[in-house]
C-alpha positions as CSV (number, residue, x, y, z in Angstrom):
1,X,-4.1,24.6,0.8
2,X,-6.3,22.7,-1.6
3,X,-3.4,20.1,-1.9
4,X,-3.2,19.4,1.6
5,X,-6.8,19.3,2.1
6,X,-6.8,16.6,-0.8
7,X,-4.2,14.5,0.8
8,X,-6.0,14.8,4.3
9,X,-9.1,13.0,2.5
10,X,-6.8,10.6,0.7
11,X,-5.8,9.5,4.1
12,X,-9.2,9.5,6.0
13,X,-11.8,8.5,3.2
14,X,-10.4,4.8,2.7
15,X,-10.7,4.3,6.5
16,X,-14.5,4.4,6.1
17,X,-14.7,1.1,4.4
18,X,-13.0,-0.4,7.5
19,X,-16.4,-0.8,9.5
20,X,-17.4,-3.4,6.9
21,X,-14.5,-5.8,8.2
22,X,-14.8,-7.7,11.2
23,X,-12.2,-7.3,14.2
24,X,-10.7,-10.6,13.7
25,X,-9.9,-10.2,10.0
26,X,-8.4,-6.7,10.7
27,X,-6.1,-8.2,13.3
28,X,-5.2,-11.3,11.3
29,X,-3.9,-9.0,8.5
30,X,-2.6,-6.1,10.6
31,X,1.2,-7.6,10.7
32,X,1.5,-7.8,6.8
33,X,-0.3,-4.3,6.4
34,X,2.3,-2.7,8.8
35,X,5.1,-4.6,7.1
36,X,4.0,-3.7,3.7
37,X,3.5,0.1,4.9
38,X,7.0,0.3,6.1
39,X,8.3,-1.3,2.9
40,X,6.4,1.5,0.9
41,X,7.7,4.0,3.1
42,X,11.2,2.9,3.0
43,X,10.9,3.1,-0.9
44,X,9.5,6.6,-0.6
45,X,12.6,7.5,1.4
46,X,14.6,6.1,-1.2
47,X,12.8,7.9,-3.9
48,X,13.9,11.3,-2.4
49,X,17.5,10.3,-2.8
50,X,17.1,8.8,-6.2
51,X,14.6,11.6,-7.5
52,X,12.0,8.7,-8.4
53,X,9.1,11.0,-7.7
54,X,8.1,14.0,-5.6
55,X,5.1,14.5,-3.5
56,X,3.6,18.1,-3.6
57,X,1.9,19.4,-0.3
58,X,2.7,16.4,1.8
59,X,0.6,16.3,5.2
60,X,4.1,16.3,7.0
61,X,6.4,18.3,4.9
62,X,9.6,16.9,6.6
63,X,9.0,13.4,5.5
64,X,9.8,12.0,2.1
65,X,7.2,9.4,2.4
66,X,3.6,10.4,1.8
67,X,1.8,9.1,4.9
68,X,-1.6,10.1,3.2
69,X,-1.2,7.6,0.5
70,X,0.7,5.0,2.5
71,X,-1.7,4.8,5.5
72,X,-4.8,5.7,3.6
73,X,-5.5,3.9,0.3
74,X,-2.5,1.7,0.1
75,X,-3.1,0.3,3.6
76,X,-6.7,0.0,3.2
77,X,-6.6,-1.5,-0.6
78,X,-4.0,-4.1,1.0
79,X,-6.5,-5.0,3.6
80,X,-9.3,-5.6,1.2
81,X,-7.2,-7.5,-1.1
82,X,-5.8,-9.8,1.5
83,X,-9.5,-10.4,2.8
84,X,-10.7,-11.0,-0.5
85,X,-7.9,-13.1,-1.7
86,X,-5.7,-14.7,0.7
87,X,-5.2,-18.6,0.5
88,X,-5.9,-18.1,-3.5
89,X,-2.7,-17.0,-4.6
90,X,-3.3,-16.8,-8.4
91,X,-6.4,-14.4,-7.4
92,X,-4.3,-12.4,-5.1
93,X,-1.6,-11.8,-7.9
94,X,-4.3,-11.1,-10.5
95,X,-6.0,-8.6,-8.4
96,X,-2.5,-6.8,-7.6
97,X,-1.6,-6.8,-11.2
98,X,-5.1,-4.8,-11.9
99,X,-4.6,-2.3,-9.0
100,X,-0.9,-1.8,-9.4
101,X,-1.5,-1.2,-13.3
102,X,-4.3,1.2,-12.4
103,X,-1.8,3.1,-9.8
104,X,1.1,3.0,-12.1
105,X,-0.7,4.3,-15.3
106,X,-4.1,6.2,-15.1
107,X,-4.0,7.3,-11.4
108,X,-0.5,8.4,-11.6
109,X,-1.3,10.5,-14.6
110,X,-4.3,11.9,-12.7
111,X,-2.1,12.4,-9.5
112,X,0.4,14.4,-11.8
113,X,-2.5,16.6,-13.3
114,X,-3.8,17.3,-10.0
115,X,-0.2,18.2,-8.9
116,X,-0.4,15.7,-5.9
117,X,2.9,14.4,-7.0
118,X,5.4,14.2,-10.0
119,X,7.3,11.3,-11.2
120,X,10.9,11.8,-11.7
121,X,13.7,9.3,-12.8
122,X,11.3,6.3,-12.3
123,X,9.3,5.3,-15.1
124,X,5.7,4.1,-14.7
125,X,6.6,0.5,-15.7
126,X,9.3,0.5,-13.0
127,X,6.7,1.7,-10.6
128,X,4.3,-1.1,-11.8
129,X,7.3,-3.6,-11.3
130,X,8.2,-2.5,-8.0
131,X,4.6,-2.8,-7.0
132,X,4.2,-6.4,-8.3
133,X,7.4,-7.4,-6.4
134,X,6.3,-5.8,-3.0
135,X,2.9,-7.6,-3.4
136,X,4.8,-11.1,-3.7
137,X,6.8,-10.1,-0.6
138,X,3.6,-9.1,1.2
139,X,2.0,-12.5,0.3
140,X,5.1,-14.5,1.6
141,X,5.2,-12.4,4.5
142,X,1.4,-13.3,5.3
143,X,2.1,-16.9,4.6
144,X,5.0,-16.7,7.3
145,X,2.6,-15.1,9.6
146,X,-0.2,-17.7,9.2
147,X,2.3,-20.5,9.7
148,X,3.5,-19.0,13.1
149,X,0.1,-18.6,14.2
150,X,-0.8,-22.1,13.4
151,X,2.3,-23.4,14.9
152,X,1.6,-21.2,18.3
153,X,-2.1,-22.7,18.3
154,X,-0.7,-26.3,18.1
155,X,1.7,-25.8,20.7
156,X,-0.9,-24.3,23.1
157,X,-3.2,-27.6,22.7
């Protein structure tokens, strides 16, 4: 029961920071946030088959994906990172390195101690590497979206 309550808080609490972000910014980055969440959900589904990690007390027990993490801190952290750094790729990647390191090492250790999830066959370094790789894909995807929006805007004038 306490584990599920923790996962519910993990899902809801990060959303309280969204009130500090204007509607335009949220809409601008919503495609990449959705894309990156789907990528993480796919990786989470693969984690079940390959026994990379196991989520304990998930909000939706039938899913391999931990929706409380994917649509909570991961989604909102991505929103803030894009808002604060997009257009400055070096800053974007540096901030992602910091966040992904914190997630892969101290926060994963904390998550295991709190019995939220347990790492399996995937090492923390592999988790860190996948996180950095997906950050790069996310940035390229947002560049694609920005270019498409710019082209659409030019064609309507």
